[in-house]
N, C-alpha and C positions, 0 to 999 in steps of 0.2 A: 545502615547495618547494625547487628549486632551479632556477638558471637559467641559461642554457645553457649559459654557463662553467665549470658543475659545480658551484659555489656556492652556494650560502645569501644569499638580497637580501638589502641591509640592509631596513631600517626607513625607509621614504618619509615623512615628517612631511614637517609643508606648506612648509617651506624645502626641502625640496630636489621636490618638488610646482613649488613654482612656477619653480625654477628651470629644471627640464625643460621646463615650457612655454614661457620667455624662452628656452631654444636651438630649441625647436622653434617660434616664429616668423622670429627672426635666428641661423641657427648658428652662424654669424659675431662674433655680438654676444660683447665684452670681458667681462672678470671686472666690471671696475671698473661695467660699466652693468649687468649684471647686480646685481651687490650691492646697487647702487644703488637698482634693480626690488625687490629682494627682502630691503632690511635688513639685511644684513651687510657683511663687507669681501672687499677684493678675494683676500684671500688663501682666506678662512675656502671664499668661491664659489671656489677654486680648487683646495684639497682636496676640497669635496664632490664637483665634476664627476670628479675625476680616482678620484675613489670608487664612485662611478653609469656609470664607466668601467671600471676593474678589476671591477666584481660584473660585468659583461654585464648591466645595467638600461638602458643607453643608448649610441648608437654616434653620432658625430659627422662624417659622409660628403658629395662635394657629390654631387648628382643631378642628372644628367646628361641630356638629347632623347636615341637613338637615331637616330635621323634626324637630327640635325646633326654625328655623331660618324661618318657615313660603312654607319650599318648602316641598310637599307632594310628590312628582315622581321625583325617581332618576333613571339612564339607562344609557345601556352601547350597544352603536349602534356599529355592522357591516356595516363597507363599500365596497362594490367592487366597483374601479373607473376603468378609464383609463386612460390616458397620464402621466403626469410627477404626482409624490403627492404633493410633491411639493409645489404649487399654496390654491392645494387645505387642505391642512395639516395646511398654511396659514390662510386661510378665515375659518374653522375649531375655529386654537386658537385664533382667532379675535372674537368669538362668546363670548358674557358672560356667558352663561348656561354651557361651552360648558368646565371640571375641569382639563382635557389634552386629547391629544390625541399623539397615537402613531402609526409608520408605521411598518405594520407584514409584514414576510416573511409565513406566516399562510394563512387560508383559505378567510380574508379577509387582505385588503390591508390594514386598517386604522382600528382602534379602537376607540371610542372615549366613551368616559363619561360625562354626561349632567345633570347635578339638575339642574327640573324646581317648577313651585309653584302646576299646576296640568298637570292632562290627558290632559288640551286642551292645555293647553302648550304648552307639552310634541308634541304633534298634529299637532301645526302650524311650531316647530323650526323642525319637519320632512319634511311635505311635501309641506313647503313653502322656509323654508328655506335651512336645508341640504340639500334636494334635486334637492334644486335652484344652486346647484354651477355648475359649468362645468366640465365633467370629471365624475362625480358620479353618478354610471351604478345603481346601489341601495343599499339599507340598508334595516339588519337585527333588528330589536330590543329588548335587555332583560334586561327586565323592573325589576329593584331586588325588591324583597319583602319583605326582612331580611336581615337585616348584621350583618351576623355573629360573620367575628372578619374584625379589620381593625389596624393593627399594622405599624408601622414606625422604630420598632425598632430593624432592623436585625443584628445588631451588623456590624463592621468592620474587615477587616485581614489587 
C-alpha cells in the first residue's frame, strides 16, 4: 500500500491510533495533553504526530462553514468524461472553488464538490470552466440544500 504522498505508510500501533483519535476529537489539543491521555511524553507525541503528518496518514485543518464565509452555494457535480481522467482531474483540482475531486467506478467518471459565492458563480463555473475542459462530455449538478451531517471522526482500525 502507498499513501497519498507516494510513500509507504508507517505501521500504526495502538498508541499512534490513540493519538489520531485524540486529535480527531480536538485538533488543537496540546502534545502534553495527548501524551497524558496516551501514556507518552510530550516530545514522543510531537515526534509521532510529525511522522503521521509527513507520511500523509493524517492532516490537521480548520473546517469552516462556507455559509459563514460568504459562499452561498455548494454543489456536488457528477462528470461523464472520455479519455484519460488524470488530466481532467488535475484541471478540476486546480480550480479554487473545488474542494475535492474523486475518480469513481459508479455512474459518473468523476465527482467534484464545489463551493461558490452565488448561483451565478456556480453557473459560470459549470458552463464556462468545467464543461470547457477537454474530455468532459456532460455534467449533472446536485445543489446542496442543507448539510445534515459532516464528520471527520470515523476512527482508526
